[in-house]
Structures are given as C-alpha cells and as structure tokens.
ZANUMAR-618273 format. One record per residue (C-alpha): y negated, z, x negated; residue in three letters. Coordinates in steps of 0.5 Angstrom, whole numbers. Layout:
BEGIN
<marti y="Y" z="Z" x="X" residuo="ALA"/>
...
//
This chain:
BEGIN
<marti y="-204" z="135" x="-162" residuo="MET"/>
<marti y="-210" z="130" x="-163" residuo="LEU"/>
<marti y="-216" z="131" x="-161" residuo="THR"/>
<marti y="-223" z="128" x="-161" residuo="PHE"/>
<marti y="-229" z="129" x="-161" residuo="ILE"/>
<marti y="-236" z="124" x="-162" residuo="SER"/>
<marti y="-243" z="125" x="-160" residuo="GLY"/>
<marti y="-250" z="123" x="-163" residuo="GLY"/>
<marti y="-252" z="124" x="-170" residuo="ALA"/>
<marti y="-255" z="131" x="-170" residuo="ARG"/>
<marti y="-252" z="132" x="-163" residuo="SER"/>
<marti y="-248" z="139" x="-165" residuo="GLY"/>
<marti y="-240" z="135" x="-165" residuo="LYS"/>
<marti y="-238" z="139" x="-173" residuo="SER"/>
<marti y="-240" z="146" x="-170" residuo="SER"/>
<marti y="-237" z="145" x="-164" residuo="PHE"/>
<marti y="-230" z="142" x="-168" residuo="ALA"/>
<marti y="-230" z="147" x="-173" residuo="GLU"/>
<marti y="-230" z="152" x="-167" residuo="ASN"/>
<marti y="-226" z="148" x="-163" residuo="TYR"/>
<marti y="-221" z="148" x="-169" residuo="THR"/>
<marti y="-222" z="156" x="-172" residuo="LEU"/>
<marti y="-219" z="157" x="-164" residuo="GLU"/>
<marti y="-214" z="153" x="-164" residuo="LEU"/>
<marti y="-212" z="156" x="-171" residuo="PHE"/>
<marti y="-213" z="163" x="-168" residuo="GLU"/>
<marti y="-208" z="162" x="-162" residuo="LYS"/>
<marti y="-203" z="158" x="-167" residuo="SER"/>
<marti y="-202" z="165" x="-171" residuo="GLY"/>
<marti y="-202" z="161" x="-177" residuo="ARG"/>
<marti y="-204" z="167" x="-182" residuo="ASN"/>
<marti y="-205" z="161" x="-187" residuo="GLU"/>
<marti y="-213" z="157" x="-189" residuo="THR"/>
<marti y="-215" z="152" x="-184" residuo="LEU"/>
<marti y="-214" z="144" x="-187" residuo="LEU"/>
<marti y="-222" z="141" x="-187" residuo="TYR"/>
<marti y="-222" z="133" x="-189" residuo="ILE"/>
<marti y="-229" z="132" x="-190" residuo="ALA"/>
<marti y="-229" z="124" x="-191" residuo="THR"/>
<marti y="-236" z="124" x="-195" residuo="ALA"/>
<marti y="-238" z="121" x="-201" residuo="GLU"/>
<marti y="-241" z="126" x="-207" residuo="ARG"/>
<marti y="-246" z="119" x="-208" residuo="THR"/>
<marti y="-252" z="123" x="-211" residuo="ASP"/>
<marti y="-255" z="129" x="-211" residuo="ARG"/>
<marti y="-257" z="130" x="-205" residuo="GLU"/>
<marti y="-250" z="128" x="-202" residuo="MET"/>
<marti y="-247" z="133" x="-208" residuo="GLU"/>
<marti y="-252" z="139" x="-205" residuo="ASN"/>
<marti y="-250" z="138" x="-198" residuo="ARG"/>
<marti y="-243" z="138" x="-198" residuo="ILE"/>
<marti y="-244" z="145" x="-203" residuo="ALA"/>
<marti y="-248" z="148" x="-198" residuo="ARG"/>
<marti y="-243" z="146" x="-192" residuo="HIS"/>
<marti y="-237" z="149" x="-196" residuo="ILE"/>
<marti y="-241" z="156" x="-197" residuo="VAL"/>
<marti y="-243" z="155" x="-190" residuo="GLU"/>
<marti y="-236" z="155" x="-187" residuo="ARG"/>
<marti y="-232" z="160" x="-187" residuo="GLU"/>
<marti y="-227" z="163" x="-193" residuo="SER"/>
<marti y="-220" z="160" x="-189" residuo="ILE"/>
<marti y="-222" z="154" x="-190" residuo="TRP"/>
<marti y="-219" z="150" x="-195" residuo="ASP"/>
<marti y="-222" z="143" x="-196" residuo="THR"/>
<marti y="-219" z="136" x="-199" residuo="ILE"/>
<marti y="-225" z="131" x="-200" residuo="GLU"/>
<marti y="-221" z="125" x="-198" residuo="ALA"/>
<marti y="-226" z="119" x="-197" residuo="PRO"/>
<marti y="-220" z="114" x="-197" residuo="LEU"/>
<marti y="-214" z="116" x="-197" residuo="GLU"/>
<marti y="-213" z="120" x="-191" residuo="VAL"/>
<marti y="-205" z="118" x="-191" residuo="THR"/>
<marti y="-204" z="121" x="-197" residuo="ARG"/>
<marti y="-207" z="128" x="-195" residuo="VAL"/>
<marti y="-203" z="128" x="-187" residuo="LEU"/>
<marti y="-197" z="126" x="-192" residuo="GLN"/>
<marti y="-197" z="132" x="-196" residuo="THR"/>
<marti y="-200" z="138" x="-191" residuo="VAL"/>
<marti y="-195" z="142" x="-187" residuo="LYS"/>
<marti y="-192" z="142" x="-181" residuo="GLU"/>
<marti y="-195" z="145" x="-175" residuo="GLN"/>
<marti y="-201" z="146" x="-180" residuo="GLU"/>
<marti y="-209" z="146" x="-175" residuo="VAL"/>
<marti y="-213" z="141" x="-179" residuo="ILE"/>
<marti y="-220" z="137" x="-178" residuo="LEU"/>
<marti y="-222" z="131" x="-181" residuo="LEU"/>
<marti y="-230" z="130" x="-180" residuo="ASP"/>
<marti y="-231" z="124" x="-180" residuo="CYS"/>
<marti y="-229" z="118" x="-178" residuo="LEU"/>
<marti y="-234" z="114" x="-177" residuo="THR"/>
<marti y="-235" z="115" x="-185" residuo="VAL"/>
<marti y="-228" z="113" x="-187" residuo="TRP"/>
<marti y="-230" z="106" x="-184" residuo="ILE"/>
<marti y="-236" z="106" x="-187" residuo="ASN"/>
<marti y="-233" z="107" x="-194" residuo="ASN"/>
<marti y="-227" z="103" x="-192" residuo="MET"/>
<marti y="-232" z="97" x="-191" residuo="LEU"/>
<marti y="-236" z="99" x="-197" residuo="TYR"/>
<marti y="-229" z="99" x="-201" residuo="LYS"/>
<marti y="-229" z="91" x="-198" residuo="GLY"/>
<marti y="-222" z="93" x="-193" residuo="LYS"/>
<marti y="-226" z="90" x="-188" residuo="THR"/>
<marti y="-218" z="87" x="-184" residuo="ASP"/>
<marti y="-220" z="91" x="-177" residuo="ILE"/>
<marti y="-212" z="91" x="-176" residuo="GLY"/>
<marti y="-211" z="94" x="-183" residuo="MET"/>
<marti y="-216" z="100" x="-181" residuo="ILE"/>
<marti y="-212" z="100" x="-174" residuo="LEU"/>
<marti y="-205" z="101" x="-178" residuo="GLU"/>
<marti y="-208" z="106" x="-183" residuo="GLU"/>
<marti y="-210" z="111" x="-177" residuo="VAL"/>
<marti y="-204" z="110" x="-173" residuo="SER"/>
<marti y="-201" z="112" x="-179" residuo="LYS"/>
<marti y="-205" z="119" x="-178" residuo="TRP"/>
<marti y="-204" z="119" x="-170" residuo="ILE"/>
<marti y="-196" z="118" x="-173" residuo="LYS"/>
<marti y="-196" z="124" x="-178" residuo="LEU"/>
<marti y="-199" z="129" x="-173" residuo="ALA"/>
<marti y="-194" z="127" x="-169" residuo="GLU"/>
<marti y="-188" z="128" x="-173" residuo="GLU"/>
<marti y="-191" z="134" x="-177" residuo="LYS"/>
<marti y="-193" z="137" x="-170" residuo="GLN"/>
<marti y="-200" z="138" x="-172" residuo="LEU"/>
<marti y="-206" z="140" x="-168" residuo="GLN"/>
<marti y="-211" z="134" x="-171" residuo="LEU"/>
<marti y="-218" z="134" x="-169" residuo="ILE"/>
<marti y="-221" z="128" x="-170" residuo="ILE"/>
<marti y="-230" z="127" x="-171" residuo="VAL"/>
<marti y="-234" z="121" x="-170" residuo="SER"/>
<marti y="-240" z="119" x="-169" residuo="ASN"/>
<marti y="-243" z="115" x="-162" residuo="ASP"/>
<marti y="-246" z="109" x="-165" residuo="VAL"/>
<marti y="-247" z="104" x="-160" residuo="ASN"/>
<marti y="-252" z="107" x="-154" residuo="GLU"/>
<marti y="-257" z="105" x="-157" residuo="GLY"/>
<marti y="-262" z="100" x="-158" residuo="ILE"/>
<marti y="-257" z="93" x="-160" residuo="GLN"/>
<marti y="-259" z="90" x="-166" residuo="SER"/>
<marti y="-260" z="83" x="-169" residuo="ASP"/>
<marti y="-256" z="85" x="-176" residuo="ASN"/>
<marti y="-249" z="81" x="-176" residuo="LEU"/>
<marti y="-246" z="87" x="-181" residuo="PHE"/>
<marti y="-248" z="94" x="-175" residuo="ILE"/>
<marti y="-245" z="89" x="-170" residuo="HIS"/>
<marti y="-239" z="88" x="-173" residuo="GLU"/>
<marti y="-239" z="95" x="-176" residuo="TYR"/>
<marti y="-239" z="98" x="-169" residuo="ILE"/>
<marti y="-234" z="93" x="-166" residuo="TYR"/>
<marti y="-229" z="96" x="-171" residuo="LYS"/>
<marti y="-231" z="103" x="-170" residuo="LEU"/>
<marti y="-230" z="102" x="-162" residuo="GLN"/>
<marti y="-224" z="99" x="-163" residuo="LYS"/>
<marti y="-221" z="105" x="-167" residuo="VAL"/>
<marti y="-224" z="110" x="-162" residuo="HIS"/>
<marti y="-220" z="106" x="-157" residuo="SER"/>
<marti y="-214" z="107" x="-161" residuo="LEU"/>
<marti y="-215" z="115" x="-163" residuo="VAL"/>
<marti y="-218" z="117" x="-154" residuo="THR"/>
<marti y="-212" z="112" x="-152" residuo="SER"/>
<marti y="-207" z="116" x="-156" residuo="LYS"/>
<marti y="-211" z="124" x="-156" residuo="ALA"/>
<marti y="-209" z="130" x="-152" residuo="GLU"/>
<marti y="-216" z="132" x="-151" residuo="SER"/>
<marti y="-223" z="128" x="-152" residuo="VAL"/>
<marti y="-229" z="131" x="-152" residuo="TYR"/>
<marti y="-236" z="128" x="-152" residuo="GLN"/>
<marti y="-242" z="132" x="-154" residuo="ILE"/>
<marti y="-249" z="131" x="-153" residuo="VAL"/>
<marti y="-255" z="136" x="-154" residuo="ALA"/>
<marti y="-250" z="141" x="-156" residuo="GLY"/>
<marti y="-246" z="142" x="-149" residuo="ILE"/>
<marti y="-239" z="138" x="-150" residuo="PRO"/>
<marti y="-237" z="134" x="-144" residuo="ILE"/>
<marti y="-229" z="134" x="-143" residuo="LYS"/>
<marti y="-227" z="126" x="-142" residuo="TRP"/>
<marti y="-220" z="127" x="-142" residuo="LYS"/>
<marti y="-214" z="133" x="-143" residuo="GLY"/>
//
C-alpha cells in the first residue's frame, strides 16, 4: 500500500505521517521495528543536531536509515510487508538536483522503482513531501524548474497511491482513499 502525505513547511505533515505510520504498524501485528528512511543530509552542525533530535524524539521502535540518494537500494533490502515512512521526497529531489541528476525522466524512473518495489514486497510505504507551489511565484528559473519536477513526481506518486493526504495547519485533508 502506498500513501502520500504533503503539506507546507511546519504544517504538521511529518507528525501526522509518523502517527499514521505507527497506526498502520500496530494494525499489521508486526513486532519488529518500523523503518524510517530519512533523506536529509548531515551538511553542518545545525543539521547534525536536528537529525539527532528527531531520532531521539521518535519512539524506540523506529529504525532510522539515512538515504539522501539511495532510496531504491534501501527498499531492495527490506523484508516483505514492512511498514516504512520515507521523509521526505522534496529533500530527496533537492539532493538529486544538487548532485547533478537533473533529468526528470531519470528521477521519475527512480521513484517508479520505489513504487514497484512497494507493490512486489507488499510494503506499506508512506511518502512525505512538501507543497511548494502554493505561494507567490518566483522569477528564479531554477525554482520554476524545481517546482515543475517536484509536481511531476507528486503526480506520479498520487496516481499510484491508495491514500493521499494534505496537511493544512495541522489538519489532515484526505484527497484520495
């Protein structure tokens, strides 16, 4: 099962996603740890502290794997029927673009692999992303290109997802499922 959760910065999407994932995990009857795939990179001391704080804030049943780029590799190694939270797609795309992997076809192909692996392994994969195109338009060409690519990926994921939520001011709005 694929679930997509989006929202603006500090909207409460990650907290909602963590609670949603915990509920799925509890319903699954599994006694192992939950998998949290984190796409943020440890780029400086502030990010190091933020990542450490997030890991401590999560309950001990979470197993965090840092995968700034190699999400497919991680999903290839997980057991069948795992419950997995991937946070966040926006940061992963930013990482890809920063590393020079700017081809939208390649990015869509990579995300398609995630979806296929989730189906094949019967994973419960919850993907979190940011809504970045609902504000004032920028004149910056890079920002336009980034938003275009992000929305293409969002469209792919939502077309395959069983459930789609948008979080606004901490309130989940269910769009699909």
